[in-house]
N, C-alpha and C positions, 0 to 999 in steps of 0.2 A: 400761443400754441401749446397744446397739452401733450407732454411727452412722459411716458411711463417706462421706466427701466425695468429690466428683468427682476431686479431685486425688489421691486414694488408690487410683484404679482401675488405675494402672500398677504393675508389680512394683517399680520403683525407689522409689515413694512409700509402699509398704507399711511399710517399716522405720520411717521417721520418724513416721508417723501413728499406728501401732498399737503396743500393748504386746505382750509375748511371748504372753500368754494370748489376746489378741484376734487376733494374727497366726495362731496355731494354729487358732482357730475359723474364720477366713476361709479358710485353706488347706484345712481339712477340708470346708467348705461348697463350695468350688470343685471339690474332688475328687469330692464326691458328685454335684454337678450334671453333671460330665463323664461319670461312670458312667451316670447316667440318660439322658444324650443318646446315649451309645453303645448302651445297651439299646434305646432308642426306634428307632434306626436299624437295629439288627440284627434285632430281633424284629418281624415283621409284625403289624399290628393286625388281629385277626380281625373286628372290628366295622366295618372300613372297607370301602366298596364296591369291587369289583374295577375296575381301569382299563377304560375303554370300549374301548380297543384290543385287549383280551384276546380278546374274541369274534371280532373280525376276524382276529386272528392264528390262532385255532383254525380258522377257515374256510379260511385260506390253507394251513395245515398239512394240513388234510384234503384239499385239492385236490392238494397235493404228494404225498400218500400214494396218490392215485389214478393217478399217472403210472407205472403198472405195465402189464405185458402184459395185453391183453384176454383174458378167459377165454372162448375160443371153444367150450368144452364146455358152457357155460351155455345151455341151450335156450330160456330165457326172454328172452334178449337179442334186440333188433331191430337191423337194420343199414340203412344208407342210403349211396348212392354219388352224389357230385356231381362233375361234370367242369366246371371253370371254363375256358372257352375265351376267353382274353384276347387282346389285340392283340400282346403280346410273347411268347406261349407258352400252352400248355394244361397244366393240372394236374388230377389226380384226388385227391379226398379221400374217405376212408371213415370213417363215423361209426357209433356204436352207442348204444343207450339201453335201459334196463330198462322194464317196463310202468309206466304212470303210477300214482302212489300214491293217486289219488283225491281229493287235496286241491285244491279249485278255485283256491287261491292259488298253487299250484306249477305250473311248466311242466314239460315233459318234461326229464329229466336227460340231455341229449345230450352225448356226449363224443367226441373224436377217437379212432379205433381205434389201438391200439399193437401192434406185432408182438412176437415172442417175446423180442426184445432191448430191449423197451420203447421202441422208436423209433416216431414217428408214421407212420401208413400214408398217405403222400402221395408222389406221383411227378410229375415234370415232364418234358415232351418237350424234349429237348436240341436246341439249334440245329444244323441240318444232319442231324438224325436223322429228319425227317419226310418228307413226300412230295417227289418230285423236281420237281414243276412249279414254275415261277418265280412269284414274288410278283406279283399283279395290280397294274395301275395304279389307284390310288384316285382318286376325284373331287376336283378342286381346288375350293377355296372362294374364292380370290381370285387376283389376278395374281401374287402371290409364290409360289404353288404349294407352300405348306407342308403341305398334306394330300396327300402323295404316299406311295407304298408304300415300305416298308423291307424289308430281308431278314430280318424277324422270322419265327419259326416258328409264328405264330398260324394257326388253322384257316382264316383268310381266304386263305392261300396256295393253297387247293384251289379257288378260284373259277373258274379256267380249266379245271379238271378235277374237277368235283364228285364223280365216282365214286371219287376218292381220299380222300374225307372219312372213310369208315369205316376204311380202312387207316391213315390218319393217327392215329386215336384207338385203334387196336387195341392198341398196347403199354400204354396206360393202362388200358384195360378188362381186359386179361389180368392186369395187376398187381392190380387190385381183385378180380377173380374168384379169384385165388390166395389172397387173405387172408380174404374172406368165406366162412364155412363153406358147402360145396356144398349142404347140406340147406336153407340159407336163401336161395339165389339167387332162387327163384321169388317170394319175398315181400319181396325187397329192392328198393326203388324206386331207379331210376337217373335222374338228371337231368343233361342236357347243356345248359348255359347259356352262350350266346355274348354277348360284350359289345362294346365300342367298335370293335374291329377288324372285326367283321362288320357293325356299323351303318354303317360307311363304304362298304360294298358296295351296289350296286343291289339292289332287292328281288328281282329275278329270280334273281340269283346266290345271294342268301341262301336263297331257297326251294329251289333245286337242291341246295345242300349239306344242308339239313335233310331233304329228301326222301330223300337217299341214306342218312342216318343212321337215319331212321325205318324204312326198308325193310330195310337190311342188318344193323344191329346186333342185332335179335332173332334173326337166322339163326345168329349165332355165340355169343350170350350169353343166359342164361336169366333175366336180371334183369327186374324189373317195369318195363316200359318201353313207353310209348305215344307217340302223336304230340304230346300236350300236354306231354310231358317233355323235348322238345327245342325250344328257342326262342331267338330273339335278343331278349334282354331290353332294355328301354329304359334310358336313363340314370337315370330316376326309380326304376325297380326296383332298379338296381344300387346306388344310394345308400341305399335302404331296407334292402336285404340287408346292406350293410356296417354300417349303423347298428345293426341288430338283432344282428349277430354280435359287434360290439365290446361293446355293453352286456350281452349275455348272458354273455360271458366275464368281464366285470368284476363280475358279480353284481348289476347294477342292476335286474333284474327280480325279485329276491328281496325281497318286500315285508314278510315277517314280521320281518326284522331291520332295524330302522329306526335303526341307530346312525349312519348316514351322513347327509349333508345331505338334506333333504326339500324337496318342492315341492308346492304345492296345485294340483291339476289340475281344470279345468272339464270336465264331461262333458255333451255334447249341449246341447240347448236347454231342458232342464228346470230349469236352475239348480243341478243337483247337482254336487258336487265331492268329491274325496278327496285325502288326503295320502299321498304315497309317495316312494320314493327319487328323488332327482334323477338324471336320465340325463346322459350326456355327448354332445357333438356330435362329428362326425367330418369330416375332410377326407381323402378317398380319392383319391390320385393314381395312376391306372393308367398304362398305356403310351400310350394315345391319348385318354383323357378324364379329367376331374376331377369328383368329386362332393362336394357339401357337404350335410350333413344334421344337423338338431338338432330336439329336441322343442319344440313350441309349446304350453305348458301351458294358455294361455287364448286362445281364438279372438277375444276382445274386443279384442286388439291390432289386428285388422283391422276397421276402423270400420263400414262399411256392409254389409248382407247381400249386395249385388251384388258388392262386393269380395271377400267371403268365398267366394262361389260361384265367381268367376273364379280366386281363389287355390287353391281346392280342386281345380279342374280341372287347373291347371298346376304348382303348386308345393307343395301340401299332400297328404300321404298319411295316411289314417286306417285303422287296422286293429286287430283284436283278436287278441292272441297266446294268449288263454286257451283252455281246452278246451271251454268253454260260452259260446255267444254271449250268453247272458243275464247272464253275469258280466262286469262292466265294469272289474274291477280291473286288467286288462291291456289296456285300450283306450288306444291312443296316437295322437297327432296330430303328424306330423313334417313339418317344412319340408325340401324336397329341391330342389336345383338341380344341373344337370349342364352341363358345358362340354366339348363335343366338340372335339378338337384341342388340348386343354390338358393332356394327360397328360405324364408325364415324358419319354418318348421324343420326342414331337412338340414339346414346349417346347425341348428341347435342339436338335432339328433347326432350329427357327426361330432360335434363338440363334446356331447355327453359320452359318446363311445370312446372318444380320445381320452377323456379324463378317467373313465373306468379302466381303459387299457393301461394308462400310465400308472394308475393306482395299483393295478394287479401286478405289473412288472416291478414296481417299487417294493411291494410287500412279499414278493416271492422269497 
């Protein structure tokens, strides 16, 4: 019988503790164990389950492979144009998507269009390249006067001359028209969405700018465009759109692949619930406003029905992203709050005014 004491586990103690034959047996056993360990590390075990991250890696690799030029010769593709008129500038984005696959669990596979060089089809109006009219004076909210106009190239600069609204957006619309196939223009929806910069204007000036766009844009461009496609969206809408966009890009609406963290979501008042991917919250800081949005899986967090009703009117948004209103798998309840005047540009302006005031007081 071969017995090895603890004191014989070091190479120095092998000699005194074991005889020649025993020492050879121990060395042979150690060599065999080493070879087995090397084989176990080098040869993958076929019976082992693949790592959970592999499916996620495959999804990301598939998305990377899609970052190629959009096939504009494919007649089955649909297109959409969105103009984001922010307080610090306006941008146009062109999207495309194939027909829906018919699976009620899947949303439309919307992607950003890419040109022949595989670059995203997006364009921003550069400062100084817009209309010649000066920026209007925006309403003040307190004695400090921090809600004042800046020299930003947002569409609100046309408030004093609303007939300049269409010329202001013309470079962006021409850019989009040059990339969307001409045969698709009449069926391509165009949306012009104005945010905090326009919300700071009086309603009369907002209406004048929108009227110019609704009247004159269809005279120059054949996109599918109507009065309802041009609007000044509320801070609540802006927060919801930002929340949807971020979670869509992150794949949080793909419910068939549940490898990520999940959450139980209560549906309506019938006591029904479902388990799906956990979504992410967003903090969207624009030029003039800030939005916070995150999903509220259970309305029970709001105690009384009266509180739920009041919250739904002001802070909660419920919507169904699915293709069928009867399918509740994509029903979401999102808390949204907006803070006008707390965007990046306005926050910096208030900070600069604070520093100047403190310096003035200190040097008096």
